[in-house]
N, C-alpha and C positions, 0 to 999 in steps of 0.2 A: 785067636786072631779073627775068627768069623764073627764072634760077638762084638769085637772092637770095630770090625768093618761095618757091621749092621748098625751099631750105634752112631758111627760117623756119617753113614748114609742117611739115617733118620735126622741127624742134626743138620745135614746139608739141605735136606728137603724142607725142614722147618725154616731155615734161613731163606730159602727161595720163596716159600709161601709168605714169609714176613715181608720180603722185598716186593712181592707181587701185590700184597695188600697196601703197602705204602704207595706204590705207583697208582693203584686204583683210587686211593684216597686223594692223591694229588689231582688225578683226572676229574674226580667228582667235585673237588673244590673249584677247579677251573670251570667245570660245567655249570655249577651253581652260580658262580660269579657272572659268567656270560649270560646265563638265563635271566638273572635279576637285571643285568644291564639291558638285555633285549626287552624285557617287560617295561622297564622304565622308559626307554626310548619309544617303544610302541605306544605307551599311554600318553606320553607328551605329544607324539605325532598325531594321535587320534583327537586329542584336545585342541591342538594348534592348527590342524588343517582347515578348520572353519574360518580362520582369519584370512585365508587366501581367497575367499569369495565374499561377496556382499550382495544384498538384495537391492534392487532398484524398482521404482514405481514410475510409470509413464503417465503424464498428465497433459491434456490439451491446453496450452497456455495461449491466451489472446495477446498477441504482440502487435496489434494494429495501432494506428495513430491515436485511437481513442484512449488507449491504456498506456502507451509508451511515447514519450516526447522524443522523437527521433533526432531533434536538434540538440538535446541535452539529456543523453541517456543516464548520466550520473544522477540526475535529479529525480529519476523514476523510483517509485517505491516498489521494489521487487518483492518485499515481504507481503505487501497488499496484493500483488499479482498472484503469488502462490496461494494466499489465503482465499481469494475470490475463486481461483481455479478449483480448489478442493471443495468449496461450497457449491459450485456449479456442477461438479462431477457427482456429488451426492446431495441433490436438492432436497431429499426427504429429511435430511438432518437439520433441524431447526432449533432444538433445545440448546441452551448456552453451554451446559456441561458436556453434551455430546459433541458440539462443535469444537470445544477445547480438546477433546480426545481425538477428534478427526485431524486437527492440526498436528498432533503428535505422531501421525502415521509416517510423515516424511522427516528427514533429519533437520536439526536446527540450522544447518548450513544450507538449506534449500534455496533461500533467497540469494545467497552469494553464488551458489552453483548456477542459478539462472542468470545472474548478472555476468558472471565470467563467460558463459556460453554466448550471450548476446554481444558482449564486447569482442569476443574472439571471432564471431560470425555475424556481422551486421546484416547479412542477407536474410537472416531469420525474421527481421522486422517486416511489418506490413501484412502479416497473416497469422492465422492460428497454427501454432507449431506444437508437435508432440515432443515434450522434453522429458528425459529420464532423470529422475531425482533419486538420490541416495535415501533408502528407507531408514527409519529409526532402528535402534538396537533391538527393541522388542519384535518389530516386524522382521528384522533380519534373522533373529532366532527362529521365528515361525517358518520362514522360507527354508531354513536349513533343517527343519524337522525336530528342533530342540524344544518345542512347546507341546506339552501333552494336552491336547484339546479335549480328552475324555474326562479330565478332572472337573470337579464342580467349579462354577464360575468364580466363587470367592477364594479359590485356591490357586488361581493363575492371574498373571498380570494382564493378559489380553482378555477382554470381556467378550461376551457373545456378540455384541453389537460390532465390535472391531473385527471379529472373525467373519461376520457377514460382509463387511466392506472388503476384506481380503479375498473372500470367495468370489465376490463380484469382479474384483480386479484380475484374479486368476482366470476367470471365465472369459474376460475381455482381452486377455493377453497383455495386461498392463503390469504384471509382476514377473520379474525375472532375476536370475542370479548371474553375476559376471565376476571376472577375475578382479580381485581387490588390489589394484596396483597402487592405490593410495597408501596401503600399509607400508610400502617401500619408498614412497615419494613424499610423504607428509610427516610433519612433526607430531608431537603429543597433542591431545585434546581431551576436554572433559567429557566429550561425547564418544562412546566406544566405537561407533561406526565410522568416526572420522580420524581416530588415533592411528599414528604411524610411528615407525622407528627411525626415520631418516635423521632427525636431529640428534638422537642418542647415538646412532651409528657414526655420524660425522664427529660427534664429541669424543667417542672412544678412539677413533682413528687419529684425531688431533692429539689426544692425550698420549697415545702410544708413540706417535712421532716424536713428541718432546721427550718421553721416557727413553726411547732408543737413542736419540741424539745425545742425551746426557749419560745414561748408564753404560752404554756399550764402550765408547772410548775410555771413559774413566775406569770402568771395571777391568778392561783388557790391560790398560797401562799399569794399573795398580797390581794386577796379578803378575805381570811380567817383572815389575820391580821387586815385589816381595819374593818371587821364586828364583829370579835369575841374578839380581844385583844386590839385594839387601843382605847384609851380614847377619848371621845368626847371633842374636843378643836378646837380652831381656826385653828391650823395646820392641823388636820384631815379634817376639813371642807374645807380648802384650797386645799388639795390633792383631795378630792372627787369632788369638782367643776372642777378642772383641768382635772380629768379623764373623766368626762362627756363632757368637751369641746373637748378633744382629740378625742373622739368618733365621733365628728361632723366635724373634720378637713378634708378638701379634701385630697384624697390619694396622689395627686401629691406633696403635701408638704412633706410627708414622703419620697418620692423619692428624693426631693431636700436635705433632711437631710442625706439620705444615700450617695448621691453624694458628699456632702461637708465633711461628717465625715468619713464614711467607706472607701470611695475611696480617698478623698483629704487628710485626716489626717492619717488614719491607713494604707493606701496604699494596701488595699485588692484587689484581682484580679477583674478587670472590667468584666462585662457581665457574671458573674458566679452565679450559684445557691446559693452559700454561701451568697453573698451579697444580692441577691434577697430575700432569705429566711429571712435574718435579717431585711430587710426593711418591708417585709410583717408581720413579727412578731411585729414590732413596731406599725403597723397599726391595727393588730387584738387584741393587748393587752387590750386596753380600752373596746372592746366589750366583751372579755372573763371575765374581772374583773367585769363589770357591771352585766352580766348574772349570774356569780357565786355569787356575793353579793345578788342578788335578790333570788337566790335559797337558800342560807343560811338563808336569812331573812324569807323565807316561812316555815322554820322548827319551830314548836311550841316551845315556851320558856319552856314549861313543860318538854320537853326532856332534856334540859340543867339542869333544876332545879332538876329533878329526878336523873340524873347522879351525880351532885354535892352533893345531899343529901345522896347518897350511898357511898360517900367518894372519888369519882373520882376527879382528879385535873382538872383544866380548859383545859389543853392540852388533857388529856384523854377524857374529855367530848366532846371536839370539834372533835377530830380525830376518836374516837371510836363510837360515837353516832350521832353527828350532821352531820359530813361530809358524812357518808354513805347515810343518808337520802337526802342530797342535791346533791349527785353525779349525778343523772340523769339530773338535770337541768344544772349542770356544764358541763357535756359532751355535752349536746344539744347546749349550748351556744358556746362551743369550736368548735364543728363541723360546726355550722352556720358561725362562724368567719372564719374558714378555707375555707368554700365554697365561702365566699366573697373574700378571698385572692386568690383563684384559678381563679376567673374571673377578677382580676385587671390587668390593662395594664399600666396606667399612671406612677406609681412609678417605674415599671420595665424599661420603656422607658428612664427614667432619669438616670439610672445606666448603660445604654448601652446594655441591653438585646434585643435591636432592631436589633442587628447585623445579617448579613446573615450567618447562621450556617448550614453547610452541615453535618459535622461529629456528631455522637451521643455522647453526653458527657459521660465520664466514671467515673467522680468524681465530688465532690462538688465545685472544683475550676476550672474546665474546662469551656471554653466559651460555653454558652447555650442561648436558648431563651425559651419562654413559649407558651402555646397554644393561649391565647388571643393575644399576640404579633404576633404570626404566622398568625392568622386571620387578624390582622391589616395589615401585610405586603402583604398578598395575595390579600386582598381587594383593595390595592393600585396599583396592577399590571395591566398593560394594556391588557395582553393576556386574551382572552375570556375564555380559559379553566381554568384559575385560579378561575373563579366564582364558579364552581362546587366544586373545592378544598376548597374554603372558606366556602361554605355551609356545606360540609361534616365535616370540622374541627369544625364548630359551633355545629353540631350534636354530635360529640364526646365530646365536652366541656359540652353540656347540659346533656349528659349521665353521665358524671362524677359528675356533680352537683346533679343530681337526685340520684345517688348512695350514695353520701355523706349525703343527706337529709334523705334517707331511713335508712342509718346507724344511724343517730341521733335518729330516731323514734324507731329503734330496741333496741338501747342501753338504751334509756329512759324506754322502757317497761321492759327490762331485769333487770335493777337495781332499778326499782321503788318499793318502799315499802309503804304499807298502815299503817297509824298511826292515 
């Protein structure tokens, strides 16, 4: 008996050790996953934080009557004003090639910045005013410490001559870094220092509005019919199998469908949030239907039987008793589907939302792009400054996804009922 007891005790200890190892393996797996996630987010944040600031250069601009026609400001050549101001600030620069590099110190939008400031504040006219201009992308990287000035001159974009100009500006207090609000209030641009996400953000919002308006009611009603009213038959089984198959179809296939049907047959406007939302609605419909059916199926049959026993019709039983209990799961599935639609790129590329869009879309039929497509475009740009723009746009996209998932949790808790 003692040997049998000893053997059982050893076996029990072995089982406990095995369970303990399994628990620690699970904890390590979770730890590694969280660690890799933290490293990814930290690296994206470190790359993207530079997009939140930009360098500006102060130049004394002569806005007297000799240079600006105060009776007709629109006729003034502001590009000539900026050019002459730079040449007067650095009078020692006389070589043609050096002057061309000097003009590259400020952004290509400098003349329009000056014009906008003068039109917004006419009191600036009549005297020499110190105007802050957005610096070019190379100067912006220098101000953020991203340029290694210890490298040989032929291995960096900024030459020694330009570094001398920047040192002079820093000594005179004419170079500063400010919050880059244009990143959130401007559209795309070929110049990295001017590029913003507003047009892409509005395009994504419009597309999601169209997607939700189409997919949510259609998905919910289809799920209710299939789960509560449709009779079990070969036809309903065929529909259910195809819905499950559509949920696994690659998203680019829906883009091809939108390209051939919505654009080719119906002639809807290309690169518009209307078409983008319709394509995303097709893609999210199977997800919403499957999640909604699962939520309806989780409601106990006793709820239905009690309602029918009290004299309610099947429609009343479904919409007054079953659907309110299933609504948290339906909302969660819908928001998860919308979050997936927010991060999609391939179907939008197929319908032309990869176009270079500067203007902010004002309606559902205006040309637009989306945040994931904007990230794709910036990641493919050769300018180094677009790297931080790409990372910052990814952070905004992640923030939207987190907000949508939090909304799903809050709605589930708000509408959840105990039974």
